[in-house]
N, C-alpha and C positions, 0 to 999 in steps of 0.2 A: 504494499499500500504506500502510495506517495504522501508524504507529509506536506502540508501547507501551513506556514506560520503566519499568523495574523496579529497585528497590533490590536489593541482594544479601543481605547478612546479616540474618536475621530474616524475609525474604520468600521467598527461594529455598531457603536452607539455615539450619540451626540457628545461632543467634548464641551468643556467650559473652562474659561480662564480662572474661574473660581473653584475648579476641581469638581469632579463627580463624587459626592460625599455620602449619598444615601441611595437606597434601593429605588426610591421614587424619582430621584434625579437621573437614574440610569435608564435612558430611553433609547431603543434601538433606531438606527438610521433606516429610512425607507428601503426595503428590499434586502437588508443585510442578513436578517434571520433566514429568509428563504434561500438566499445565496449560499450560506453555510450549510443548510440542510440539503440543498441539491448537490453540493460538492461532496458532502459526507455520504449521501445515498449512492453515489457512483464509485465509492471506494477510497476517497481521499481521507486521510486522518488530519483533522483540523486541530491545530494547537495554537493557543493564544500565548503571546509573550508581551507583557505590559509593564512599563515603569509605573509604580504607584507610590510616588513620594509623598502623597497625602497622608500615608501611614506615619512616616517619619516626622511630618509637620504637625501631626496631631489633629488633622482635619476630619479624619474618620478612623475607626479602629478595625481590627481584623474581622469582627462579626459583621460590620457594615460591608466590608469587601466581600466576604463569603456570601452575604445575602444578595449582593449585586451579581456575583457569579452564578449563584443558584437560580436567580431570575433569568439570566442569559441562557443557561443550560436548559431550563424548563421550556422557554420559548422555542429554542432550537429543536428539542425533543418533540414538542407539540407539532412542529413543522416536518417531522420525520427524519431529523438528522441528529448528530451528536458532536460534542467537543471531546476530543480524545484526552486533552489535558490543558491546564492553565498554569502558566509560570509567570511569577511576578517579582519585581524588585521592590522591596519595601523601603529602600534607602532614599535619602535626600541627595541633591546634586553635589553637596560638599562632603559626602561620606567616603568618597573615593573607593567605592566598592567595585567589584569586577562584574556584577550582574546588571548594572544600570546601563541601558543602551545609551550611547553607541558602542559600549564595550560588549564583547560577545558572551558574557557569562551566562545569560539566560539561555542562549542558543546552545552553549556547551552542555548545560543541564538537560536540555531537550535531547541532544544527541546521546547523552548517557542514559537517560530514562528509556529511550526507544531503541537503544543499541544500534544506531545508524549514523550516517553522515548526512548533514543538511546540504552538502554540495549539490548544486543544481535543483534544490527545492525552491519553490516560490516563497517569497516573504513579502507580504503586503503591509504597507504602512502609509502614514500621512505626514511623517516628518523625516527630516534629513537623518536624524539619529537612528530611526528605524532602518533606513536603507543602508546606512554605514555599518550597522551591526550585521546585517545580512551579507554585505560584501566581505566582511571579515571571515565568514564561514563558507563563502563561495555560493551563496544563495543567488537566485534570480530575483532582483529587486522589482517590486511593483509599487507605483505611487498612485494612490487614489486621491481625487481632488476634494474629498470630504474632509471635515475636521480642519487640520492645518495644511492640507494637501495643496490647495491653490496657492497659498503663501510659499510653500516649499517649492512648488513648480516655478513660481516667479523668481525665486532665489537661484534656482538651478539654471534658469534662462539668463539671468543677469551675471551669475558667476558660475560658469559651467565647471563641473567636477568630472574630469575625464573618465573616472572609474564608473560614473553613473550615466555615461552617455547612452547606454543601451537600455536604460530603465523603461519598462512598459508603463504607460500612464492610462488610467481609466477614470471615468467620472465618479465611480463609486464601486463598492464591493460587488454589487449585482452585475455591473458591466464586466468586471474581471471574471466573475463566475460564467457569464454567457460566453465570453471569449474562450475560457478553458473547456467548457462543455461543448463548444463548436456548434 
């Protein structure tokens, strides 16, 4: 089974500059739940890799995060799909951890958990740090224009990063799923 790694905020659900702090604030983007379910149904293992510095900042606690993830899983299961695993970095940007994207620690953990290489796997994100983490592991980067994606795209146009020249760009996760499913 092919793994597909997804960022969470801005890819699966709406993002906020004030952080997504509660299960009620966790609202899926249009088409994202169905996209994940359709990819899952054809045999892709969907794994979420997300920075959640709101934990370190005290904006929400582990119970809140688990409730958000339970809501996401339930919606996807109701649509006929599943999330194989969720990996998150609980650290703040100044903690100098190895798991906060753009560092590849979350992706290393995914490789260890699934006993596989992420080389040539799709990694879908809305920020430069998502794409950079994927490049560190040889993933095929995909940028969606939801969340911070449009801002990220404009930055890449203004300041091209040669390693990201072949990044696939889609309007949203549903567009990526349609592409992959042909």
